[in-house]
C-alpha positions in Angstrom: -219.0 -132.6 -40.2 -216.8 -130.0 -41.9 -214.1 -130.3 -44.2 -211.2 -128.2 -45.2 -209.7 -128.1 -48.6 -206.6 -126.2 -49.0 -205.3 -125.3 -52.5 -202.0 -123.9 -52.9 -201.0 -122.2 -56.6 -197.5 -121.4 -57.3 -196.2 -119.7 -60.3 -194.3 -122.8 -61.0 -197.5 -125.0 -61.1 -199.3 -122.5 -63.9 -198.4 -122.1 -67.5 -196.0 -119.7 -68.5 -199.1 -117.8 -70.6 -201.3 -117.8 -67.4 -198.5 -116.3 -65.5 -198.2 -113.5 -68.0 -201.7 -112.7 -68.0 -201.8 -112.6 -64.1 -198.6 -110.4 -63.7 -199.5 -108.0 -66.5 -203.2 -107.7 -65.2 -201.6 -107.2 -61.5 -199.3 -104.6 -62.9 -202.0 -102.8 -64.6 -204.3 -102.8 -61.6 -201.4 -101.5 -59.3 -200.3 -98.7 -62.1 -204.1 -97.7 -62.3 -204.4 -97.3 -58.6 -201.4 -95.1 -58.3 -202.7 -92.8 -61.1 -206.1 -92.5 -59.5 -204.0 -91.5 -56.3 -202.1 -88.9 -58.4 -205.3 -87.6 -60.3 -207.0 -87.3 -56.8 -204.0 -85.2 -55.3 -204.1 -82.9 -58.5 -208.0 -82.4 -58.0 -209.3 -84.2 -60.9 -210.1 -87.9 -61.7 -210.1 -90.6 -64.5 -213.4 -88.9 -65.6 -211.4 -85.7 -67.0 -208.5 -87.8 -68.9 -207.4 -86.2 -72.3 -204.5 -88.6 -73.2 -202.9 -91.9 -72.1 -199.6 -93.6 -73.3 -199.4 -97.1 -72.7 -195.9 -99.2 -73.0 -195.9 -102.9 -72.9 -193.1 -105.1 -72.3 -194.3 -107.6 -75.2 -197.6 -106.3 -77.1 -198.5 -109.9 -78.4 -199.0 -111.3 -74.8 -199.4 -108.1 -72.8 -202.1 -106.2 -74.7 -205.2 -108.3 -73.7 -204.8 -108.6 -70.0 -203.7 -104.9 -69.8 -206.7 -103.9 -72.2 -209.2 -106.0 -70.1 -208.2 -104.1 -67.0 -208.0 -100.7 -68.5 -211.5 -101.0 -70.0 -212.8 -102.1 -66.6 -211.0 -98.9 -65.0 -211.9 -96.4 -67.5 -215.1 -94.0 -67.1 -217.2 -95.2 -70.1 -218.3 -91.6 -70.5 -214.7 -90.2 -71.1 -212.6 -92.3 -73.3 -209.3 -90.5 -73.8 -207.1 -90.6 -76.9 -204.8 -93.6 -76.2 -201.5 -94.9 -77.8 -200.3 -98.3 -77.0 -197.1 -99.6 -78.1 -194.2 -102.1 -77.4 -191.2 -101.1 -75.5 -187.8 -101.9 -73.7 -188.8 -101.5 -70.1 -186.2 -99.9 -67.5 -186.2 -103.2 -65.5 -187.1 -107.2 -66.8 -189.8 -107.5 -64.2 -191.7 -104.4 -65.6 -194.3 -105.2 -68.4 -196.7 -102.3 -68.0 -196.1 -98.3 -67.7 -198.9 -95.9 -68.3 -198.8 -92.1 -68.4 -202.0 -89.8 -68.5 -202.8 -86.4 -69.0 -205.9 -84.9 -67.5 -208.2 -81.7 -67.4 -208.5 -79.9 -64.2 -210.9 -77.4 -62.9 -208.6 -74.3 -62.5 
């Protein structure tokens, strides 16, 4: 006999801190995937990063989840110079913005 169990989680059923953690981690993952695409189109990769600038909506709540995703994504053999600051974002839903500079082979 098989039993099925359905669990539905909504943001309203989660603590506000957990919601922030999930949103920041998700936005960081999405931004880094876009960066990977842009780097590939330029003929380079995260292994050639020189610098990174990261802006967070609230550094006290957003730094830890962003940093966990960043560290997983980063090439451990090439860690760029990085600055991370708190900033007013262009929209209320935006919590993470990242800009990188990478070397190319040309």
